[in-house]
ROSE-4610 file (N, C-alpha, C; in Angstrom, 1 decimal, always signed):
// ROSE-4610
residu = [M/M/M/R/R/R/Y/Y/Y/K/K/K/S/S/S/N/N/N/S/S/S/I/I/I/I/I/I/R/R/R/K/K/K/K/K/K/H/H/H/Y/Y/Y/R/R/R/I/I/I/A/A/A/I/I/I/I/I/I/V/V/V/P/P/P/C/C/C/H/H/H/R/R/R/V/V/V/I/I/I/G/G/G/E/E/E/D/D/D/G/G/G/K/K/K/L/L/L/V/V/V/G/G/G/Y/Y/Y/G/G/G/G/G/G/G/G/G/L/L/L/W/W/W/R/R/R/K/K/K/Q/Q/Q/Y/Y/Y/L/L/L/L/L/L/N/N/N/L/L/L/E/E/E/M/M/M/G/G/G/N/N/N/L/L/L/G/G/G/L/L/L]
num = [1/1/1/2/2/2/3/3/3/4/4/4/5/5/5/6/6/6/7/7/7/8/8/8/9/9/9/10/10/10/11/11/11/12/12/12/13/13/13/14/14/14/15/15/15/16/16/16/17/17/17/18/18/18/19/19/19/20/20/20/21/21/21/22/22/22/23/23/23/24/24/24/25/25/25/26/26/26/27/27/27/28/28/28/29/29/29/30/30/30/31/31/31/32/32/32/33/33/33/34/34/34/35/35/35/36/36/36/37/37/37/38/38/38/39/39/39/40/40/40/41/41/41/42/42/42/43/43/43/44/44/44/45/45/45/46/46/46/47/47/47/48/48/48/49/49/49/50/50/50/51/51/51/52/52/52/53/53/53/54/54/54/55/55/55]
x = [+71.8/+71.4/+72.1/+73.4/+74.2/+73.5/+73.1/+72.5/+71.3/+70.4/+69.2/+69.6/+70.6/+70.9/+71.5/+72.2/+72.7/+71.6/+70.5/+69.4/+68.7/+68.6/+68.0/+68.8/+70.1/+71.0/+70.8/+70.7/+70.5/+69.2/+68.1/+66.8/+66.9/+67.7/+67.8/+68.6/+69.6/+70.4/+69.5/+68.5/+67.6/+66.9/+66.4/+65.6/+66.5/+67.7/+68.6/+68.9/+69.1/+69.5/+68.5/+67.2/+66.2/+66.0/+66.3/+66.2/+67.4/+68.6/+69.8/+70.0/+69.7/+69.7/+71.0/+72.1/+73.4/+73.4/+72.4/+72.4/+72.0/+71.5/+71.1/+72.3/+73.5/+74.7/+75.1/+75.3/+75.7/+76.9/+77.7/+78.8/+78.4/+79.4/+79.2/+78.6/+79.0/+78.6/+77.2/+76.6/+75.3/+75.4/+76.6/+76.8/+76.8/+76.5/+76.5/+77.9/+78.2/+79.6/+79.5/+80.6/+80.7/+79.6/+79.2/+78.2/+78.5/+78.5/+79.0/+78.1/+76.9/+76.0/+76.2/+77.0/+77.1/+76.3/+76.8/+76.2/+74.8/+74.7/+73.5/+72.4/+72.8/+71.8/+71.4/+72.4/+72.1/+71.1/+71.3/+70.4/+69.0/+69.0/+67.7/+66.9/+67.6/+67.0/+66.5/+67.3/+66.9/+65.6/+65.6/+64.5/+63.2/+63.5/+62.4/+61.7/+62.5/+62.0/+61.3/+61.8/+61.1/+59.9/+59.7/+58.6/+58.9/+60.2/+60.6/+61.1/+60.4/+60.9/+60.3/+59.3/+58.7/+58.0/+57.4/+56.7/+55.2]
y = [+98.7/+100.0/+100.7/+100.4/+101.0/+100.7/+99.5/+99.1/+100.0/+100.2/+101.0/+102.4/+103.0/+104.4/+104.5/+103.5/+103.6/+103.5/+102.8/+102.7/+104.1/+104.8/+106.1/+107.1/+107.0/+107.9/+107.6/+106.3/+106.0/+106.6/+106.5/+107.0/+108.5/+109.2/+110.7/+111.0/+110.1/+110.3/+110.2/+109.3/+109.2/+110.5/+111.0/+112.3/+113.4/+113.5/+114.6/+114.3/+113.0/+112.7/+113.1/+113.0/+113.4/+114.9/+115.6/+117.1/+117.7/+117.2/+117.6/+116.6/+116.9/+115.9/+115.6/+115.5/+115.1/+113.7/+112.9/+111.5/+111.5/+112.6/+112.7/+113.0/+113.2/+113.5/+112.1/+112.1/+110.8/+111.2/+110.2/+110.4/+110.8/+111.3/+111.7/+110.5/+109.3/+108.1/+107.6/+108.3/+107.9/+106.8/+106.5/+105.5/+106.2/+105.4/+105.9/+106.1/+107.2/+107.5/+107.9/+108.0/+108.2/+108.9/+108.3/+108.9/+108.4/+109.4/+109.1/+108.0/+107.9/+106.9/+105.5/+105.4/+104.1/+104.1/+103.5/+103.4/+102.7/+101.7/+100.9/+101.9/+102.8/+103.7/+104.8/+105.2/+106.1/+105.6/+104.3/+103.6/+103.5/+103.2/+103.1/+104.4/+105.5/+106.8/+107.2/+106.9/+107.2/+106.4/+105.1/+104.3/+104.8/+105.2/+105.7/+106.9/+107.8/+109.0/+108.7/+107.7/+107.4/+106.5/+106.0/+105.0/+103.6/+103.3/+102.0/+101.0/+101.0/+100.1/+98.7/+98.5/+97.2/+96.6/+97.5/+97.1/+96.7]
z = [+158.7/+158.6/+157.4/+157.2/+156.2/+154.8/+154.6/+153.3/+153.0/+154.1/+153.9/+153.5/+154.2/+153.9/+152.5/+152.0/+150.6/+149.6/+150.0/+149.1/+149.0/+150.1/+150.1/+149.3/+149.4/+148.6/+147.1/+146.7/+145.3/+144.8/+145.6/+145.2/+145.0/+145.8/+145.7/+144.4/+144.1/+142.9/+141.6/+141.6/+140.5/+140.3/+141.4/+141.3/+140.7/+141.1/+140.6/+139.2/+138.8/+137.4/+136.4/+136.8/+135.9/+135.8/+136.9/+136.9/+136.1/+136.3/+135.6/+134.5/+133.2/+132.2/+131.6/+132.3/+131.8/+131.2/+131.6/+131.0/+129.6/+129.1/+127.7/+126.7/+127.2/+126.4/+125.8/+124.5/+123.8/+123.0/+122.6/+121.7/+120.3/+119.5/+118.2/+117.3/+117.6/+116.9/+117.4/+118.3/+118.8/+120.0/+120.4/+121.4/+122.8/+123.8/+125.2/+125.6/+126.2/+126.7/+128.2/+128.8/+130.3/+131.0/+132.1/+133.0/+134.4/+135.3/+136.7/+137.4/+137.0/+137.6/+137.0/+135.9/+135.2/+134.0/+133.0/+131.7/+131.7/+132.6/+132.7/+133.2/+134.2/+134.7/+133.7/+132.9/+131.8/+130.8/+130.4/+129.5/+130.1/+131.4/+132.1/+132.1/+132.4/+132.4/+131.0/+130.0/+128.6/+128.2/+128.6/+128.3/+129.1/+130.3/+131.2/+130.5/+130.0/+129.4/+128.1/+127.4/+126.1/+126.3/+127.5/+127.7/+127.2/+127.1/+126.6/+127.7/+128.8/+129.9/+129.7/+128.9/+128.7/+129.9/+130.7/+131.9/+131.5]
């Protein structure tokens, strides 16, 4: 049951991450820098917004 509840929390985090666009902040050199959800998630959200998911 704990695994399922963690999954629900993650899905809610994605919704909030898109509404509050702090994942769009990048470093001066154009590289990805700190993000509470992890840099892999930050890259995923940026790709999602640009339509570059390769699906």
